[in-house]
C-alpha positions in Angstrom: -49.6 -26.7 54.9 -52.9 -27.0 52.9 -53.5 -23.2 53.3 -50.0 -22.5 52.0 -50.5 -24.7 49.0 -53.7 -22.9 48.0 -52.0 -19.6 48.6 -49.0 -20.4 46.5 -51.2 -21.8 43.7 -53.2 -18.6 43.6 -50.1 -16.5 43.5 -48.6 -18.6 40.7 -51.8 -18.4 38.6 -52.1 -14.7 39.1 -48.4 -14.0 38.3 -48.6 -16.3 35.2 -51.7 -14.6 33.8 -50.2 -11.1 34.4 -46.9 -12.1 32.7 -48.8 -13.4 29.6 -50.9 -10.3 29.4 -47.9 -8.0 29.9 -46.1 -9.7 27.0 -49.2 -9.2 24.9 -49.2 -5.5 25.8 -45.5 -5.3 25.0 -46.1 -6.8 21.6 -49.0 -4.5 21.0 -46.6 -1.5 21.5 -43.7 -2.9 19.5 -41.7 -4.2 22.4 -40.2 -7.7 22.6 -41.6 -10.3 24.9 -39.8 -11.6 28.0 -40.7 -14.7 30.0 -39.7 -15.8 33.5 -40.4 -19.3 34.6 -41.1 -20.2 38.2 -38.8 -23.0 39.4 -38.8 -24.5 42.8 -40.8 -23.2 45.8 -39.3 -24.0 49.2 -40.8 -23.1 52.5 -38.9 -23.1 55.9 -41.1 -23.3 59.0 -39.8 -22.0 62.3 -41.5 -22.7 65.5 -40.8 -21.4 69.0 -42.2 -21.6 72.5 -41.6 -19.6 75.7 -42.6 -20.0 79.3 -42.1 -17.4 82.0 -43.0 -17.3 85.7 -42.7 -14.7 88.5 -43.1 -14.9 92.3 -43.8 -12.2 94.9 -44.9 -11.8 98.4 -48.1 -10.0 99.4 -50.5 -9.5 102.2 -53.9 -11.1 102.4 -57.0 -9.2 103.6 -56.5 -10.7 107.0 -52.9 -9.2 107.2 -51.2 -12.6 106.6 -48.1 -12.7 104.4 -48.6 -15.0 101.3 -46.6 -16.0 98.2 -48.0 -14.8 94.9 -47.1 -16.7 91.6 -48.0 -15.9 88.0 -46.8 -17.3 84.7 -47.3 -17.2 80.9 -46.9 -19.7 78.0 -46.6 -18.8 74.3 -46.1 -20.5 71.0 -45.0 -18.8 67.7 -44.6 -20.0 64.1 -43.2 -18.4 61.0 -43.1 -19.5 57.4 -40.4 -18.2 55.0 -41.1 -19.1 51.4 -38.3 -19.0 48.8 -39.1 -18.8 45.0 -36.7 -19.5 42.2 -37.4 -17.5 39.0 -35.5 -18.4 35.8 -35.4 -16.0 32.8 -36.3 -18.2 29.7 -33.7 -17.7 27.0 -31.0 -19.7 25.1 -31.2 -21.8 22.0 -33.4 -24.5 23.4 -36.1 -22.0 24.4 -35.7 -20.1 21.1 -36.2 -23.3 19.2 -39.4 -24.0 21.1 -40.7 -20.5 20.5 -39.8 -20.3 16.7 -40.7 -23.9 15.7 -44.2 -24.4 14.3 -46.7 -25.6 16.9 -47.2 -29.4 16.7 -50.2 -30.5 14.6 -50.8 -33.0 17.4 -51.6 -30.2 19.8 -54.1 -28.7 17.3 -55.9 -32.0 16.7 -56.0 -33.0 20.3 -57.7 -29.7 21.1 -60.2 -30.3 18.3 -61.0 -33.8 19.7 -61.5 -32.3 23.1 -64.3 -30.2 21.7 -62.6 -26.8 21.5 -64.3 -24.6 18.8 -62.4 -25.0 15.6 -62.9 -21.4 14.5 -61.0 -20.2 17.6 -58.3 -22.8 17.0 -57.9 -21.7 13.4 -57.9 -18.0 14.1 -55.3 -18.5 16.9 -53.0 -21.2 15.6 -53.3 -21.2 11.8 -51.1 -19.0 9.6 -52.9 -20.1 6.5 -55.1 -22.9 5.1 -54.8 -24.5 1.7 -57.4 -26.8 0.2 -57.9 -28.8 -3.0 -61.4 -29.4 -4.3 -62.5 -32.5 -6.1 -62.2 -30.6 -9.3 -58.5 -30.1 -8.6 -58.7 -26.4 -7.8 -56.2 -25.2 -5.2 -56.4 -22.1 -3.0 -54.6 -20.7 0.0 -56.3 -18.4 2.5 -54.0 -16.2 4.7 -54.9 -15.4 8.3 -53.5 -11.9 8.2 -55.7 -8.8 8.5 -54.2 -6.2 6.1 -55.4 -4.2 3.1 -53.2 -6.1 0.7 -54.8 -9.4 1.6 -58.2 -8.3 2.8 -60.1 -10.6 0.5 -58.1 -13.6 1.5 -58.4 -12.7 5.2 -62.2 -12.3 5.0 -62.5 -15.7 3.2 -60.4 -17.2 6.0 -62.9 -15.9 8.6 -65.7 -17.4 6.5 -63.9 -20.7 6.3 -63.4 -20.7 10.0 -67.1 -20.2 10.6 -68.0 -23.0 8.1 -65.6 -25.2 10.0 -67.4 -24.4 13.2 -70.8 -25.2 11.7 -69.4 -28.6 10.4 -67.9 -29.3 13.8 -71.2 -28.8 15.6 -72.8 -31.3 13.2 -69.9 -33.8 13.6 -69.1 -33.6 9.9 -65.3 -33.2 10.2 -63.0 -36.1 9.9 -59.5 -35.6 11.3 -56.3 -36.9 9.6 -54.3 -37.7 12.7 -50.6 -37.1 12.3 -51.1 -34.8 9.3 -51.5 -31.1 9.2 -55.1 -31.1 7.8 -58.6 -32.5 7.9 -61.2 -33.6 5.5 -64.9 -32.9 5.1 -67.2 -35.9 5.1 -69.4 -36.3 2.1 -72.5 -35.9 4.3 -71.4 -32.2 4.7 -71.7 -31.3 1.0 -75.3 -30.2 1.3 -74.5 -28.0 4.3 -71.5 -26.5 2.4 -73.8 -25.7 -0.5 -76.3 -24.1 1.9 -73.6 -22.0 3.6 -72.0 -20.9 0.4 -75.3 -19.6 -0.8 -75.9 -17.4 2.3 -73.9 -14.6 0.8 -74.7 -12.1 3.6 -72.8 -14.3 6.0 -70.5 -16.7 4.2 -70.3 -16.1 0.4 -67.4 -18.5 0.1 -67.0 -17.7 -3.6 -66.9 -20.5 -6.1 -64.8 -23.2 -4.4 -67.7 -25.1 -2.9 -70.3 -24.5 -5.6 -69.7 -27.8 -7.5 -71.9 -29.7 -5.1 -72.9 -32.4 -7.6 -69.2 -33.1 -8.3 -68.5 -33.4 -4.6 -71.4 -35.9 -4.2 -70.4 -38.0 -7.2 -66.7 -37.9 -6.8 -64.8 -40.7 -5.0 -62.6 -37.9 -3.5 -63.3 -35.5 -0.7 -62.0 -32.0 -0.5 -58.8 -32.0 1.6 -57.5 -29.1 3.7 -54.0 -28.5 4.9 -53.2 -26.1 7.8 -50.0 -24.2 8.2 -49.6 -23.7 11.9 -47.9 -20.7 13.5 -45.0 -20.7 15.8 -45.7 -19.6 19.4 -44.0 -16.3 18.6 -46.4 -15.9 15.6 -49.4 -16.7 17.9 -48.3 -14.2 20.5 -47.7 -11.4 17.9 -51.0 -12.1 16.1 -53.0 -12.0 19.3 -51.4 -8.8 20.4 -51.7 -6.9 17.2 -54.7 -8.2 15.3 -57.2 -6.0 17.1 -55.5 -2.8 15.8 -55.5 -4.0 12.2 -59.0 -5.4 12.5 -60.4 -2.1 13.8 -58.5 -0.2 11.1 -60.0 -2.4 8.4 -63.4 -2.0 9.9 -63.0 1.8 10.1 -61.4 2.4 6.7 -63.4 -0.1 4.7 -67.1 0.3 5.0 -67.8 -3.2 3.5 -65.3 -5.1 5.6 -67.8 -6.7 8.0 -70.3 -7.4 5.3 -70.4 -11.1 4.4 -68.7 -12.1 7.7 -70.5 -14.5 10.0 -71.6 -12.8 13.3 -69.3 -14.8 15.5 -66.2 -13.7 13.4 -67.0 -10.0 13.4 -64.4 -9.2 16.0 -60.6 -9.5 16.4 -59.2 -12.8 17.7 -58.3 -11.2 21.0 -59.1 -7.8 22.5 -56.9 -6.4 25.4 -57.5 -2.7 25.0 -60.9 -1.6 26.3 -60.6 2.2 26.1 -63.8 3.7 24.9 -65.9 0.6 25.2 -69.3 1.5 26.6 -71.0 -1.9 27.2 -71.1 -4.1 30.2 -68.0 -6.1 30.8 -67.1 -9.2 32.8 -64.6 -8.9 35.7 -61.0 -9.1 34.3 -59.1 -12.4 34.4 -55.9 -10.4 34.4 -55.1 -6.6 34.2 -51.8 -4.8 33.8 -50.5 -1.3 33.1 -48.0 -0.8 30.4 -46.8 2.4 28.6 -49.4 4.5 30.3 -52.4 2.3 29.3 -54.4 -0.4 31.1 -54.8 -3.8 29.4 -57.2 -6.5 30.5 -58.5 -9.9 29.6 -62.3 -9.7 29.8 -65.4 -10.0 27.7 -68.7 -8.3 27.0 -71.4 -9.6 29.4 -72.7 -13.0 28.1 -69.6 -13.7 26.0 -66.5 -15.8 26.7 -64.5 -15.5 23.5 -61.5 -13.5 24.9 -61.2 -15.6 28.0 -61.3 -18.8 26.0 -58.6 -17.5 23.6 -56.4 -16.5 26.6 -56.8 -19.9 28.1 -55.8 -21.4 24.7 -52.7 -19.1 24.7 -51.8 -20.4 28.2 -52.1 -24.0 27.0 -49.8 -23.3 24.0 -47.2 -21.6 26.3 -47.3 -24.7 28.5 -46.3 -26.7 25.4 -43.1 -24.7 24.9 -42.2 -24.0 28.5 -39.0 -25.7 29.5 -37.9 -27.4 32.7 -35.3 -24.9 34.2 -33.1 -27.8 34.9 -32.8 -28.5 31.1 -31.9 -24.9 30.2 -28.3 -23.8 29.8 -26.7 -22.4 32.9 -27.9 -18.9 33.4 -28.9 -16.4 36.1 -31.3 -17.6 38.7 -33.2 -14.9 40.7 -34.1 -15.8 44.2 -37.0 -14.0 45.8 -37.6 -14.3 49.5 
C-alpha cells in the first residue's frame, strides 16, 4: 500500500507539471489553455491462491513398487487503479481564472520569505505609488515598445523592492493591495536611485530630505493579475523580452543584473550554457519546452513552483463543479 501511495504521488506530480508546462507552450503559440483536474483514485486489489498435487507409482532401485507424490502452492496478487479526470470548465472555474488573484495570497507569500521581485514580476499587472510630495506614477509590467520605459522602471522597482526586503525595510499593509516603505529605508532608496547603471529610478525617490522630514511615507498600490493574466504573461514574456533586447541596444542598460532576463524561459533552443535537469519537459507544435535553469541558478524553477501554487488557489473540487463529462482511465 505504501509503495502504491508513493507511486501514485509521483505520477500525479509528473502529470501536473507536464500539464502546466503544456499550457504554457500552448499560450506561447497562440493556443488556448485547457486544464484537467484529477479526482478520486481508487484501487482494487485481487488476490488468489492455488494448490495442486499429483500421485504416481514408480519402482525403487531395489525393484520395489512405491507411491510418488508431488505438489505445488502459489499466491497471486493484482492491483487495478482507477483515476477520475475532470475537464475544468463552467462559470465557477471561469470566475476563478478571470478574477484578480487575492492580495492575501501575495502578502502571505511575501511573509513566507519569497523574493518580492519574483512575486511582482509574476503577479503584478502594475504598481502605482504616491510620494510624500504628492507625485503619482504607475508602472506597467508589460514588455512592449510602446511602454518600454515604464516596463524598465518596473523592473528597477522590483529590484529595489528585493533590496529593501533583504534588509527588512518593507512594511506590509495586510488586507490592502499595497505596502509601504519604512523611513529607515530612505537612505538606501537614495543610494539605489543614484546607481544609474543599475537602477536609475528617475526622479521619484530623489527628494530624500522630504521623505525624512515628512510625517508620511511613500505608499505603493499593486494591481494584481488574474490567473489567466499570469499564465499568458509567463508564456509570452520571453519572446517580447528577447525582441526588446535584440531591437533596442540600450534595453538592458540600467537594469539590475537579477532582472536582465524574462520572468520565465521555457524555450531553450540555441542556448549553449550548462543547464540543470528539467523539472518538466513536453513537446508541442514541433518544439521541445522545458522548465530548467542555467547551472547555479534557480529562477525558472522557483517561478514554476509559484505558478503551481497560484493554480492550486483557483483549482476547484470536482464535486463543486457543474455536472459535466467525467473521464475514467483504467
